[in-house]
N, C-alpha and C positions, 0 to 999 in steps of 0.2 A: 828253856833248859840250858844252863851254862855247861861248857866243856868241863868234864871232871878233872880235878887236879891230880897230876902224877905224884905219887908218893915214893915210888922206888927210885933209887939213884942210878939212872942209866940202864942200859940193857933192855931186855924185853919187859913189857908191862906185866904186873902180877895178874893172876886170874881175876881178882876183884876189879882191878883197873880195866881189864879187857871187857868185862861184863858191863861196867858202867859206861865205857866208851861205846859199846854196842848199843846200849839203851839210848844213849845220847844221839847217836846217828839215826836210829829208828824214829825217835821223837822229832828230830829235825826233818827227816824224810816225810813223816806223816803230815807235818804242817805244809810242806811243799806240795805234796800230792793233793791235799785238801784244797789248797789255795789255787792250784793251777791245773789239776787233773793229770792223768797219766801222760797224755800226748805232749802237753806243754812243759811238763817237768823235765829237768835235765840233771844228769848225774853230776856234772861239774858244779852246778848250782847247789845241789844237795851237799856235796863235799865241802864247798865253800861255807855254806851255812853251818855245817857241823864242825868247821875248823879242822878238817882232816884233808889229806891229799887224795887226789883221785886214785892213786895207786892203793892207798889204804882202803878206800871204798870198794874198789874192784877186787881187792884181795878177799873181801868178805862176801861180795855179791857180784856174780859174773855178768849180770844184766839188769836193766831197769825192771823187767818183769819179775826177776827173782827178788829184787829189793822191795818191790811193791808187795809181793806176797808176804815177805817177812814183816814188812811195816804194818800191813793190815792185821796179821796175826798178833803183833805186839799191841796195836791200838785196841783191838777187840778184847784181848786178854786183860789189858789195863782197866777196862771198864767193867769186866766181869769180876775182877779181883775183890772189890769191896763187898761182894755178896758173901765171900768166905768169912767175913767178920760178923755176919748175922748169927744169932743164937742157933745152936744145933739141936734144940729141943723145944718143946711146947706144942700146942695144938697145930695140926697140919694146916688148917685153914689160915691161921695167923701167919705161919711160916711162908705159905704160898703167897699171901698178900704182901708180906714184907719183901720177899724176893722180887715179885713183879714190880713193886714200887721202886726198888733199888735199880732194877734194870731200866725202868722208864726214866728215872732220874739221870742215869748215866747216858742214855741214848738221846736225851733232849738237851744236853750241853752242846755248845757250839762244835766241839770236837766230835761228839757223838753223832750229831746231824751230818757233819762232814763225812764221817765214815760211811754212813748210810747212803749219802749222795754218791760216793765213790762206788759202793756196791751196786747201786742202781745203774750207774754208767757202765760198769763192767758187765752187768747182766745183758745190756743191750749191745755192747761193742766188743767185749772180750769175755764171752761166757766161759772159755777155757780157764781163765784165771779166776773168774767169779765162782765157778763150781768148786775149784780147789780151795779157795779161801772160805767159802760158805760151809763146805763139808766139815772143816775143822771147827769153825765157829759154832755150828749147830751141835756138834759133839760136846763142846765145852759148856754151852749154856744149858742144853738139855741134861747134862750130867748133874747139874745142880738140882733140877726138878726131880731127876731120877732118884737121888738120895733121899729127898723129902718123901717121895712116894713110898720108897722102901721102908722108911721109918714109920710112915702111916700104916702100912700093911702089918708091920711087926707089932705095932701098938694096938691093932684091931680097929683103927679109925676108918679104914677103907677096905673094901672087899676085893678090888681089882688088883691083880698082881703081875700083869704083863707090862712091867715098867718101861722097857725100851720102846714099846709100841705106843704108849700114851704120853710119855714125857714131852715129846715134840708137840702133840696136840694140846696138852695143858699149857705149854709155853706160848703157843700161838694164841690161845684163848685169853690168857692173862697178860700177855705182853705184846705180841706182834700186832694183833687187831687194835687194841687201845692205842698203841704207838702210832699206827697208821692214821687213825682218826684224829689224834692230837696234832700230828704234823700237818694233816690236811687242813685243819681249821685253826691252827695255833695263831694267836694274836697277842696284843699287849696285855690282855686280861689274864694270860696264863701265869700262874704263880707257883709252878713246880708240880712234880708228880704226886705230891701228897694231896693235891686238890682233886685228883682223879678218883672217882668211886669205882671200885671193882666188885661191889656187892652182888650185882646180878650175875656177873661172870663166875664169881666164886660159888654162888648158890648152885648154878648149873654144874660146875665142875665137881663140887663136893657130892651133889646128888648122884652124878654119874659114877664117881669113884666108889661110893658106898654100895651101889648096886652092880656095877660092871656092865650094865645093859647098853648104855649109849656108846661106850668105847669098845664093845665086843668086836672081835675080828672075824667071827663066824656068821655074821649076818643076822643075829638074833635081834 
């Protein structure tokens, strides 16, 4: 990502310029963290890569930890964003499948895999940061599933209405587990998320959502 061109004539940058510069810094920081990890990444190297001064970088982020959290939030949100372009209507099963494939597609890019590697490292060595980043990420991604489930309930396609409780479970079944299996065995034969069949997972999820038995929180 190239440094955004200044359009204002001197003085403070416009709000749009400041936002573009902020995104540029976070993108450069993301590449640095993915390539070198948290410990080996340096604030001065990130500033140089982003073509900003260390003073500018520290004015926005007081520490490397703070920059990492902002960078991971940015990276995860960037890969969630394409899901918002999916149709907001249609059969729930088709929408769940489309969303799962979209998440898989994003997570299996080089950058997506790098983000996951960073999260794994943080879970082992900096759980304080990992928990903070993960909490926001889970809220963002399950929010997408939550809306689909609400629509399904309103349309009479599913019987279960405890959306916050099951959105994370549905996400894990349709994305987290397939993603783990793919990453564990991914090789040259992998041709993209569309080659992944989610039929069995969707059969199970839809059967449970229609009855509400499997996802019941009262032990039934």
